[in-house]
N, C-alpha and C positions, 0 to 999 in steps of 0.2 A: 201615694206613689206619684201622682201628678206634681205635687209640691217638690218632691225629690228631683224629678226630671227638670222642672222649671228652674229651681234655684241652684241646684248643684251642678247641673249640666249647662243649660242654656245661658243663665245669667253669668256664670263664671267664664264660659267659653267665649262669649262675646263681650264680656266686661260691661254689662249694661248698667247704666246709671239709674234707670227708672224701672226697677224690678216690679213695683206695684202695678205699673201699666201693663206689663207682660202678664201678670196674674189676672188683671181685669179683662184683658183681651182673651185669654184662654178660657176664663169663666163664661164670657159672653158667647164665644164661638161654640164651646162644648154644650152649652145650654140651648143652643140653636142648631144642633146637629141636623143635617139634611136640609137646612134652610139656606137661602141665598143671602149673599152679602156683597157690598162694594167697599173698596178702601175708603172712599169719601164718607160713606155712611158710618163706618167704624170710627173714623176720625172725629166726626161730629158727636156721635153717641157717647164715646169714651173720652172725649176732650183731649185727643192727641194734638201735638203741636203742628204736625204736618202729615200729609198723605204718605210721603216718602218713609217716615218713621213707622207708620202702620204697615206698609208693605214689607219693611225689613223685619218687623216683629212677627208678622204672619209667616214669613220665610223661616225665621228661627224656630217657630213652633212646628213647621213642616219638617225641618231638618232634625229636630228633636224627636220626631215620630210621635208627636202628640195629635196632630191633625193632618189631613190632606185635603186638597181643594180640587174641585171639578169645574172645568170650563164648559161653556155652552157650545153645542155643535151648531155651526153656521157655515154657509157656503163661502163667505168671505172672512179671512183671518181678522181683519179690522173689526168686523162686527162681533166676532167671538171675544176678542181682547177687551172690547168696550162693555161687554155684557157682565152682569153680576156673576159671581162664582157661587158654587155650593160647597159647603164644608162638611166633612165627616171625621169621626174619631177613629184612630187606629185601633183603640181598645173600646169595643162596643160597651163593655161593662161600665166605663166611666160616665156614660151618658145619663144613666139613672141617678148617679151621684150629683150631677150638676143640674138636672132638670128640676124645675120648681113644682111640677105636678106631683101629687101624692101617689097617683097610680101611674105605672109605666105606660108610655105610648108605644104599643107594640108595632104600629105601622112605621114609626121612626126607627125603632130598633131593627126591624126587618130590613128596611132600606139601607141602613148603615152596614148591616151584616152583608148584604149583597154587594155593596160598594167595596168592602174590604176583601171579599172573595174574588171579585173581578180583578182587584189589584194583585191578589195572590196568584191568580191565573195569568198575570202579566198581559191583560187585555188593554187595548187602547180604547178608552170610553169617555163619553161626555154626557151631559144632560141636554135635552132638547125642549125648546119652547117655541111654539108656533106664534105667528103674528097676532092671532086672536086669543093668545094666552093659554092654550092647551099645553100641558107639560108631560113629557115622558121622562121617567127617572133616569134611564140609562140608554144610550145609543152606542153600541159596540161597533168599532170601526177598524178596518184593515186597509192600509194604504189610503186610497181616496174614496173607498166604498164603505157605506154604512151597511153592516151585515145583519145586525139584530137590534130590535128595540125591546127593552125590558121595562115593564111596569110592576110596581110592588104595592100591594095593598093587603092589610090584615083581614078585613071583613068585607065581603062582597054582597052581603045580604040586602043592603039598601040599594034599590034599583036606580036611584039618581046617581049614587056614587059609582055603581057598576057602569052605567052608560057613559058617565064623564071619563072614567079611566079607559074604557074601551075606545071611545072616540079619539082620545089622545094618541093611542097606538095607531089607529086608522089614519090619523093626520100624518104621522111619521111615514107610514106606507105611501101616502099620496105625495108627500113632498120629496121623499128620497128613494122611493121604490123599494123600501125594506119589506121583504116577504116573510122573514122569520120574526114573528110577533109573539112574545112570551109574557104572560101575566102570572107573576108569582104570588100565590095566596098562602094562607095559613094551612089549609087542609083540603081545599077543593081541587079536583082533577077532572078536567073535561076539555074537549075542543068545542069552541063555539064559533058561530058565524056572525060577523058584524059587517053590515052592508055587503061589500064584495070581497071580504078577506076572511081567512080562517085565523083564529087566535087560540093559542094553547094556554089554558089555565092549569097551572101546575103547582103542587105543594112545595114550599120553600125547602123543607127538609130533604125531599127527594133530589131537588136541584143541587143542593150542597153536596150530596153524596154521588 
């Protein structure tokens, strides 16, 4: 299916001379779904001739509905534009095809599914990373206000992981005043207190419905 989109639609539509480069780029991005990238890094890793060409090819993949990209939420537009973006697949099913792992990474699949659902709901959303490196998967915004912070994690049984993920949500609350803090898990449902805020832990399947 992906080959059909790439070569029948995108390559012909834009009359691309380097179809192999487009294929390499799509393979790299889909195999790193939910990960961050910069155009400069893509240029160096995949040996493109210029950053401008990489930007165009990524745009073609977006317009072909293969991937979509997520910007970092930052108070200043310049900071957001200079930060790495995150990449997601429109079709969550293709991620397992392009991943090199033998076992599916349920955390990545869940995060990608949440991203596509937020897109379907026509939400304006970003990812958030604090100055000390704490990351929140999604920050939902309306006008100039951050309304909700969403963290996605498959397994919360490890206490170190749990603390790290909850502290990232707390950081979003402290920096932007977000009070709606949602933690999407596989099957856990409870409200928990972290420092001075309440965080709702909720099963992904319930949130989807």
